[in-house]
N, C-alpha and C positions, 0 to 999 in steps of 0.2 A: 554873749550870743551862744545859743545851743550849738553843739557841734556833732551830734549824732549823724553817722553816715546812713543815708537812705538809699537803698538799692532800687532803682527804677524797675517797675514791673513790665514785662513784655517789651523790653527796650528795642530789640532788633525788629520784632513784629510791628511795633509802633512806627519805626522809621520806614519799613516796607509799606505799611498800610497808608501812610501819608503821601507816598509816592513823591518824595521831596525833589524839587527842581532847584538848581542853582539860580539865585536871584529871586526866589519866590518869597511870598509873605505868609507867615504862619502865626497862629495864636495858641498858646498853651494856657487854657482856662484855669488850670490848677497847678501853678508853677512849682509849688512845694520847695524843695531844695535845689531845683533847677536841673535835675538829671536828664529828663526827657528834652527840655528846652536846649540844653547844651548839645545833645546829639542832633537835634533838628538843625541848629545853626551850623554845626560842622558839615552836615550834608548839603545845606543850602548855600554854602560858599562856592564861588564868590558872589557877593551882592545880596545874600539872603537877609531877611529882617524878621524879627519876632517880637510880639507883645506877650509877656507873661503876666498872668493875673493870679493873685492870691489874697484871700480875705484876712489871713493871719499876718500881721505886720512882721513877726519874727521870721516866718517862712519867706516873706517877700524880701527881707533884708539878706537872708542867706542866698537866695536865688540871684539877687542883684550883685552880690560879691562874687559869686561863682561865674557869672556871665560877664563880668567887667572886662575881660580880655577881648570881648567882641565889640567893645566900644558902642557907638551909636546904633549898631545893628540890633541891639537888645534893649527893650524897654520893659521894666518890671513895674506893675501897677498894683498898689495895695488897695484892692476893692473886691467886691463880690461879683462873680461871673453873671449874676442876675442883671448886671448893668453892662453886659457885653457890647451891645450896639452903641450905647452912649460913649463907652471907652474908645471904641474904634472911630466914631464920628469925631470925638475931641482930638484924636491923634491922626486924623486923615488916613486911616488904615483900612481901606476897603477898595475893591474886593480882595479876598485872600485865597491862597492856594490850599490851605489846610488848617483845620481846627481840632485840637485835642482836648478831651476831658479825661483826666485820671482821677476818679472819684474817691479813691482810698485815702485814709489818713497816713501821713508820713511817720517814720520812726521817731522823728523829733517831737511831733505832736503827741504821740502816744506815751513817750517816756520822759520828755524833758520840758514840755511847755508849761507845766503847772496849771493847765486849764481844766484838768479833771476829766480828760477823755478816756483814761484807762483806770480800771479798778485795781491794777497791779501796783500802783503807786499812790500813796496817800496824798490827796490834794483837795483844795476847796471844790465844791460842786459848782462848776462854772459851765464848761463845754461850749462857750461862745467862740466862734472862729475869729471875730474881730471885737475890739474893745468898745466900738460904737453901738453894739447891739444891746437892747434893753433887757430882754428876758434871759435869765440864766437857768441852768438845771436846778439850782437851789430854789428858784422861784416856783418852778413847776412842782418839784417834790414837796415843798412845804406849804404851798398856797392853793394848788388845784384841788378840786373835789375828788373824792375817791372814784367816782364814776368816770370822770375825765381822765384821771391817771390811768385807770384800767384800759380805757379806750386807746390812749396814746401807746401804752406798752403793748397792747394787742395788735394795733394796726401798723405801727412803725417798727416794732420788734418781732412781730409774729410769735409772741410768747403766749402759749396756751394757758399758763398759770397767771395771767395778768391780774385777775381779780384777787387772788390770794396775795400777790405781791403788793398791789395797791392798798389792800386792807392793812397789811402789816406796816406799810410806809406811813399811812395816816395815823395809826396807833403809836408809832415811834417818833413822830415829829417833836422837835425839829431835828432834821438830819443835815449836817453841815459838810461832811467830807465824803470822798469816794469810798474809802475803806469802811466807813460806817454803813453806807448804803449796800456795798457788796456783801458785807457780813450778814446784813438783814435779809438780803435776797437768798443767800445760802440756806437760811432757815426756812424760807418759803418754798424753795425748790429743792426737795430732798434728792440725794444722790448726785454723783459727779460723772457726767458723760465725757465726750470728747472736748466739749467746750465748757467754760466756767458758767455756773448758773446765772451770773449777772450779765453775761455778754449781751443778750437780747434786750434787756432793759436799758443798759447803757447806750446801745445803738438807738433805741427808740427815743431816749431823752435827747441825744445829740441831734437826731433828725428833727425833732420838734423844736429845739432851741434855735437851730439855724435855718429852719424852713427849707430843708435840703430838697425835698421832692418837688415843692412848688417852684423853687429857683431852677431846678434842673429842667423841668418842662419848659419854662420860659426861655431859658438860655438855649435850648435845642432849637426852638423856632428862630431865635435871633441868629444862631450860627448859620442856619440855612440861608437866611437873608444876606449874610456877609460873604458866603462862598461864591467864588467865580466858577465858571463852567469847568466841569471835571475836577473841581476842588474836592478834597476829601474831608469827611467828618468821621473822627475816630473817638470812640468812647470806651473806657475801661471801667467796669463797675464791679462791685464786690459783694452785693447781696441782691436778693431776688426782687425787692421793691424797685431799686434803681434799674436793674436789668429789664424788668417788665416795662417800665416807662420808656426806656431807650428802644427796646424791640418794637413796641406798639407805635412809637413815633416814627421810626424809620420805615416800618412797613406801611404805615398810613401815607407818608410822603412819597413812597415808591409805588403806591397803588394807582392803577388807571381809573378805578371807580371806587368811591367810598359810599355809594348808596346803601341804604338798609337792605338786607337780603329779602327776596320775594318780589321786588319790583319787576315788572315785565321788561323795562328798558332803563338804561342809565339816564338820570336826570341831573346828576351832580356836576357834570362837565369838569370833573377834577383833573387838573394837569399835574402829573408827577413832577416832583422837584428833586427826587433822589433816585439813585439806582443802587440796589444792595450789592456790595462787592463780594460779600460772603453770605451764603444762605444760613450757615451755622456760626456759632460764636467761635472765636479764636481763644484757646486756653493755653496756659503755660505748659511747657514741656516738663517731663518728670525730673529732668536735670535742674530746671529752674526752681521747681517746687522744693527740691532737696536743698538747694543753695539758699533759697529765700522762702521759708515756710509761709510768709504773709502773702505770697502770690497764689496760694492754692485756690482761693475762691474767685480769682480774677476771671472776668469774661470780657472779651473785646468784640465790639461790633463796628463794622465799617460800612460807610455809604459814600457814594460819589454824587456830586451835584450835577444835575442836568437842567438845561434851560430851554424852554419851548420857544417857538417863533415869536409869540406875543411878548414874552418876557425878554427875549433877545432885543426886540425893537425898543422896549422901554429902557432897558439897561444901556443900550448903545446911545440913545438920546441923552440920558442923564449923564453918562460918562463923557460924551462928546462935549457937553456944556462945561463939565469940570475941566476938560482938557484945555479949554480956552481961558480958564480962570488962573491968573498968575499966582494966586495964593494957594492953589491946590497942588498936592503932590502928584496928581494925575494929569499934569499938563503935557506929558510926553506920550504921543500916540504909540510908540514902541512898547511902553510899559503896559498900556491897555491891551495890546495884541499879545503880549507875553502872558498876561493873566487870563484873558478871555479867548484866546485862540486867534489864529491868522484869519479866520473867516469873518471876524467882526469888521465891518466896513466903517472906517472913521473918516473917509474922504468927503 
């Protein structure tokens, strides 16, 4: 099993942002090596519980071993966070006090997984988070049309030289390894700046292989559905495409009106489900950037769940029914009050 030490990014800020309560329920949607999850469980003691999710079976195994000391308080699931609601439903784990997404790759995935995420280590062109996924980076590089390759590299990598890179890739096929592809891109992108010329293309391929942006959008909606009143949603992203999705989602869910501009009056009747905790992103300190260079591009956004009167009534009715179900983990009214607040009437 890989053993690279992964330093959790914005660890203290994450603990603060989640506003962790003893006995609370939390989800780490990107468990990785378990660093954030471990801190959450420590602060949620006594009685706290956590589900950690990771699509990479190696990462899930590492997190499971790291959190073994918490016993049944920690459940690690090898799955994609696109299935967030289904995972929680299966494990009777809702509502929750806080949900974390740390969208960056771990040190282990970059250096030791052998899945080809990094151009710094020769490996097969794979880039799949989980073994059950059908399409690999090699499939995209060697089978997609030049136009489709250029689109992927431009849209997901924001690479301005996408056409030149796609053209060279098609001419050089077949390309089987990460170092072959990285060397080829160096010829297409002259000069060396602060980042390696292959960085954006590798990012684009990884996003396309794992459908990361589509899964993120879906999982954010599911996360809001799972959060109890005043539960926190915390997302750490590392590139502009992810951050833009998170920013737009949180702002949309926090808006009182989402009507198109220019209408004389509101007709959408939109009910906000989130409150923005910070108007601006939370970024690593200079000290953290120096200690962990991979944290430099990190941006944290935080929102808090709010529940309107209609949703309060629907939730109270649903959970009151669960409270009377002997097979449900929510059969104790005190647990419901702890999650949803003392104003929830369960009598």
